[in-house]
C-alpha positions in Angstrom: 2.2 -17.5 7.0 -0.4 -16.6 4.3 -0.1 -14.7 1.1 -1.7 -11.3 1.0 -2.1 -8.4 -1.4 -2.4 -4.8 -0.5 -3.5 -2.2 -3.1 -3.1 1.4 -2.0 -3.6 4.8 -3.6 -1.2 7.6 -2.9 -2.0 11.2 -3.3 -0.5 12.7 -6.5 2.9 13.8 -5.1 6.4 14.3 -6.5 8.4 11.2 -7.4 10.9 11.2 -4.6 8.2 11.5 -1.9 6.2 8.7 -3.6 9.3 6.4 -3.6 9.8 7.2 0.1 6.2 6.1 0.8 6.6 2.8 -1.1 9.9 2.1 0.7 8.3 2.9 4.0 5.7 0.2 3.6 8.1 -2.3 2.1 10.4 -1.7 5.1 7.6 -2.0 7.6 6.6 -5.4 6.2 10.2 -6.6 6.3 10.7 -5.3 9.8 7.7 -7.3 11.0 8.8 -10.6 9.5 6.9 -10.5 6.2 8.4 -11.5 2.8 7.6 -9.0 0.0 7.3 -11.0 -3.2 6.4 -8.2 -5.6 5.8 -4.4 -5.6 4.0 -3.2 -8.7 3.8 0.6 -9.3 0.8 1.1 -11.6 1.3 4.8 -11.9 -1.0 7.8 -11.9 -4.6 7.1 -12.8 -7.9 9.0 -12.7 -10.1 8.0 -9.8 -13.6 6.9 -10.3 -14.8 9.6 -7.9 -13.1 12.4 -5.9 -11.4 11.3 -2.7 -10.4 14.1 -0.3 -10.6 16.6 -3.2 -8.2 14.6 -5.4 -9.3 13.3 -8.9 -6.0 11.4 -9.6 -4.0 8.9 -7.5 -0.9 6.8 -7.8 -1.7 3.1 -7.5 0.6 0.5 -5.9 0.0 -3.3 -5.6 2.2 -5.3 -3.2 2.1 -9.1 -2.8 3.6 -10.4 0.4 3.6 -13.3 2.8 3.0 -12.6 6.5 1.1 -13.5 9.6 -2.0 -11.8 10.9 -0.2 -9.6 13.4 1.9 -8.0 10.6 -1.2 -7.4 8.5 -2.9 -5.6 11.4 0.2 -3.4 11.9 0.3 -2.6 8.2 -3.4 -1.6 8.2 -2.9 0.6 11.3 0.0 2.5 9.8 -1.8 3.0 6.4 -4.8 4.4 8.2 -2.7 7.1 9.9 -0.5 8.0 6.9 -1.7 11.2 5.3 -0.4 10.5 1.8 -2.6 7.3 1.5 -6.0 8.0 0.0 -7.4 4.4 0.2 -6.0 0.9 0.8 -7.3 -2.6 0.8 -5.6 -5.7 2.1 -6.9 -9.1 0.9 -5.8 -12.7 1.7 -5.1 -14.5 -1.5 -6.5 -18.0 -2.2 -9.9 -17.5 -0.5 
């Protein structure tokens, strides 16, 4: 298992929906055998440029330990989730 970080930007939505999205991804990682070390909610920030007609987004940074299969599944689900504007998964230590 390796340590990864995923940074994702959620559309500016109400707080309860935002918390449900964060919980969805934390639960997805746990269900696939990953260990979530830390979930940082950075809050709403102005984007450098418009993404899908949005100028603001809610940033979240998650540090976790997982294998490659789990990372691929997380990437797949984030790509098809409408509330996610952008995401990036990196392997720490490289």
